[in-house]
N, C-alpha and C positions, 0 to 999 in steps of 0.2 A: 749819380755824378757823372756823367762821361768823360771819359778819360780825356787829358788836351795830350796832342801830341808834337811835341817842338822839336823843326827840322833847325840847322843849322843854314845862313841865310846863304850858302851857296850852294847848296844842296837845293832847297827851295826854288832858286830862282833859274837851275837847269831841270827839274820838273816841270817848271811855268814854262818852261822855254819849249820844254820836246811835246809838252801835251797837242799842242797841234798838230805837231810834224805825223806824232805817230797816227789820232783818229781820221788826218787827210789820206794814208796808208792802208788803213784797215777796213778791207770792206766785207759787208755787210754778208754773212752766211745765207744759204737760201732758208725759207722757210721748210719744213717736212710737206705743207700742202703744195708749197713752189714744187719742191722735187717733184711729189706725186703727176700736178696736172702736167710737169713738162716729158717724165718719163710714161706714161701710162701706158699711155697708145701704144708700144713697143713687145707689152707683156698681155698672153694672152690666157684660157682657160683650155684646157685640156680634158676630153671624157674619151675613156674607152667604153663599146659600146660590144653587147653582145648579141651578134647580127641574130639572131633568129627572134629576139623580143623586142629588141632596138633598146634594152636596158640598158643604164650607165651601170659599168661594173668598177671603174674607177675615175677618181678625180685628181686633178694634174694642175700643174702651171706650168709657162713655158716664155721665152722671150725669142722673139724676131734677131736675129743674125745675119741678117743679107734684107737687099733689096728684092731679092730672089724669090722669098720666103723663105730661108732656112730657119731651123728651129731648134736652140736645144734644150732639153730638160730633162731628168732624169729617169735612167733604166728604169727605175722601179715607179715606175709612173708609168709605164708602157708596156711594163712584160710581159702581161697576157696577147700584147698583140705580136710579140719578139719570141714567145711559146705558141704561139697556137694560130696565127693568124687565118683559119678557115673561120672560124669562129667571131673573136673578135678584130674590132678596126679600131684604131684615134684618128680623133673628130676637133678641130678648134672651133671656140664659138663666142664667136662674135661681139658687139657692143648692140643690135640685137636680136638677141639669142638663137641668133642664126647659125645652124651648123657646116662648118666644111670639112675637107677630108682633109685627112695628114697622109704624106708615106711617110715608112720608116727608111731611113740608108742607113745610119751606123751605130755601132753600142757599144758601150768599152765596160763590160760589166763588172770590173773587180774596182771602177770608180764608181762608177752609177752614173752613168752619163750617160743618154743618146740624141744622135740626132735625127732631127726629119725637116719633111719640105710640105709646106703649103700652097694649092694653084693659088697664089697670090701675089702681089707684089705692092708691101709695106710701107707707107710714104714715109717712116720711120722707125730704124733698127739701131740693134745695139754693137756698135762694131768691140769685137774681142781683141784683146791682145793682151800681152803680161801684162800683173800689173804689183806692184806692192807697195804697201802701204804701213805706217807706223801702229804700234800697238796703241789702244786709244778715238783712234780713226774712227770718228764718226761714220754707217753708214745704215742703209737705208734697203732693208727686206720687201722685196713685192709680194703679192702672190692670192689667192682667193682662200684663204682658214673655210674651209665644213660647210665650200661655197654659201660662202658669207656675199662676195663680190668681191673686187679685187681691194685690196687691200696694200698700208705700209706699215710698216713695223720701223722706229728708230734701236739700234743697239749700237755696241764698238764692236770694233773689231780685235779678240784678243791673242791672236799668236793662232802658231798651229797645237794638234795635239801630238804629245809624246810618243803615248804608246799605242801606235799604230805602223806600219809599212808602207799603205801609200796616207802622207797626211792629209787631216780634214782642217779646217779653222772653226776655232771658237769664238763664234758669235752672242755675244750678249746682246738675245732679243727673243723675245717667243715668239716661231716660227710651227705654226700649228697643221694641223692634216689639212691636204689641200694648197699648202702651200709647197710641199715639193716641187723641186722643177723652176723653179720662178729666180731671178735675178738680187744679188745682194746688188749694194753701187755707191760710190761712193755723192756727193752732194756733185759735182760735174759731171756724172752719167758713167762712169766704170764702171763696168764688172769688174767685181774682186771671187767673187763669189756664188753659188747655185747651190739654193737651199735643198738641201739634204735629212734633215734628221731633225728629233729636239730629244733634249732628256727633262721638258720643262723647270719652272720657274727658271725663267727667262733663260735659260742654258739650249743654245742654238747651234750646231753644227753646218759648216760650208764646204762644196767641193771646191779648192783652187781654181782661180780662172784659168791656170794656165794649161788644167787636163782639158776644159773644156777648149781652148784653142787648137790642143793635138789633132781631137778626134775630130774639131769641123773643119780645121788642114784637109783631112784623108776625105772625109765626106764631098768636101767641095775642090776636088784635086779635079783638074779637064781628065775629062776618059772613065770618072768612077761608074762603077755602079753597084748598087747592092744585092751583097749574096741572095738569091732565090729561097735561100732553108737560112734563120739568124740562130737555131739551133747548134750548127754545127761551127759555126759562130764562137757563138759563147763557148763550147766546150772546151775550140782554141784557145776561146782566152784563159779561159780557169784550167788547162792542163801548160798554158806557161805562166799564170801566175803562182801557182801551187809550186814549180821549178823554181821561180825565186823567190817565194818567202821562204824552203825547207831548206835550198842550199846551203844556209851555214847552221842548223841548225843544230842542239847534242854534236861536238865538235871537241877538238884535247882543251878548246878553249873556252870550254862551257862552265861557271861556275859553279861549285857544289853549297850544297847544306849539309850537316849533320843534325842524324835525327838520333837520338839514342847510339847506338849501336851502330848506325848505320849510314855511311855517305851517298848521297842521292842529288841530281843535276838540278839548278836550279834557275831562272832566271836564262835561260838559251839567247834571247838577244836585248839587244838594249828597249826596245817597243813591246819588252814583256814588263805586266805587275804581277807582284806575288804579293799574297799574305799570308798567316801564321795566327794560332789557334791552341787552346788547349784544354780537356777537362782533365778533372780527377773522380775518381773512383769515388761512386755512392750507394743506396743501399739499391735504385733501380739498375746501377751500371759497376759489375767487381774488375774495372779492368780502367786502366789511365791511359788515355789517345788526344796524340796531337796530332794535327793534320796544318799541309803545306802545300799549298795552289799557287798555277800561275798561270795568265792569260794574258790575251791583248783584245781590245779594242775595234778590233777589226773581226765583220765576220762582208761578207757579198749577200746580196739576196739574189735571188735564181724566183723568184713566184711567192704568190704571196703564204705557200703552202711550206718553204724550201726555203734556208738559208746556206752557205756555207763560206767555207778558210775558213776557219779555226782554230786553231790550234789549243788544247788546254793539260795541262799536269795538275795529277792532285796523288799528293802524299800523306800515308796515314798509318802513323805510328802507334802499336798497341801495346800494352805490357801488363802485368799482372800478379802479387803475388800471392794473391787468397786464389785463384782458380789453378786446381791439377792443372798436367801436365795434356790428357785426354778431353777436357772442355774448355784448355784452353784452346787448342789443335780445332775441335770443335765449336769453336768460335772463328778463328782464321781461312780453318778453308771456308764458313759458310759467308763471306764478308768476299774471300776471293771467287765464288759461284756467283756471287752476287749475276745479275743482266744487265740490258743496257737498258732499262724502262724509263730514264731518266730521257735519251734522245725519242723527237720525235721525227716521225719518216709516215705519209702518205704510200700504201701501195703504187702507187700513179708514177709515183718520185726514186720510189730506193726499195732492192727486193729486203728480204729479207736478211740479218747475220748470222754470219757460217764463219764459225772458228776451230783452228787448232792448236792444239797444249800440247808443250813437251819444256823438258826442263831445260835451263839450259846453266852452264859452266862459267865464271868469268873470273881467272886467275882463284881463290882460295872461297868462293862468294857461289853457292848455285842456285838458283830461283826457278822458281817455276812461272811459268809466261807463257798465256793465251793471247793469240794475234784472231783480232774476228774483224770482218770483214762483211759491210753490203752495199751490193751496186747502183750504181746511177741510174736508169731506168732510159733515162731521155738523152744520158752524154755518157757514148762508151766508152773507156778509159778511168775512168774516173769511182773512189772508190770513200764511204768513212770506213775511218779503222779505230778499234778499239785497244789497245795492248795491258791488257792487266799483269801485272808483279808481283808474286810473293817471294819474301825471300825466309829461305827454309835452314834447318839445324839450327835453330830457338828452341830452351825449352818453354820460355815465358813470357816471350818478348817477339815482335814479327814487324816486319812493314809491308804496306799493301799498298803500290804506285799503280798507277794511270796513267797513260797516253793518250789525248783524245785529239785526231784528227780526222779533220772533215774536206773531201774534194780532194783526194790528195794521188794518186796513179798506185798502180798497184807497188810497182819499182820502188817510189816514195814510201810508200806504209812498211815495205818491208827494210828499205835503208833505213831509215830512222827507227826503228822498233831496235833493230841489230847496234845504232851507236847508242842508244838508249839505254839497253839492258847493260852494255858493257860501260855505263856511266854510274850502275848501282856495285856497293861496294861494304864489305864489314869494315865499321874498324872496332874491331874488341879484341884484344889478346890472345884470346882464342880463337881460331878459322871457326868459321862455321861448316856443320857436316852436312 
């Protein structure tokens, strides 16, 4: 039996009087098909073509932002063109499947954006402008998923990610490969962000439109000329990015965490996430092990074979009451001397690591430290750096800590290594010897 709701007479009269007015003022929202039909002609498919074979090397999406044929997309869609313009070109594909050339004008590699120009004057285009919407606002992402044709995906705006230097928008919708570079818009056609990445299961990410506005203003400014070599521009942008990123890391205000007898740096900036775990001794593992790791969601795409712009730190505490001093030292030394096999690197992109090892004393703590660097082949002045340090002086306990930096200058690698080592100390009553 359905419950009967009883309202006081005055409330019922008020509801009856208000309903026609509210209905008259509420405008119906457009359907997804109406949004698609209204704005689809402003979104294009982009092919990156290997010129010697005319084979399609990359697929992505872009969208018109001016009557003169300017197009916004992701940097990662056209990265091959920026890195090797003699071998690759970019085309846009019209509704008749005809290819037309695109010319690269500007890139923002840190924010994964690019502006290109078509020899075409579109009848309709998106007008870029800074825009803000409330969390939960319905958005429509458009693009070419897996080359299946132009598609539209509904989702919602869920604010900015916390753990990034340059925030991205969390979009609760399925952004699939091929949709990169497409617009995410409101029902009235305001661009809120640019499709950039996905974690699957309805978790997508957008570059905020304000970043696209800034790049477009530069590319469309009177008298602007695109650079002859984008490699130099990308290198300059990466150096500026890492200077900003690293400036305040591992200063005196950086918090610390205590593992056993040792105090170590943790969460060097608010956009870092940290995790911890522990395992106890067993038949196969005659020592206790505690780990503490911190990293961010940031990375910068350079090419399909190379990403950069990451900072990671990893502390590992080893202790054992079963291993004798000599056996424990052998274990400790082996862990310290382990290489960097987990870091991928194509010989065309990076050189081999070269390391320098020395003992460093800070106050009463003695540390064996190895700083390893490998140079970026295409971007002079940039390196990957791995600092590994082992605190010395304890018989059956020790901590190994690793700081990994990618895409940094030599000066910043040395500066951060020095700051990092200065924040490692022994907390036991008996000082390390």
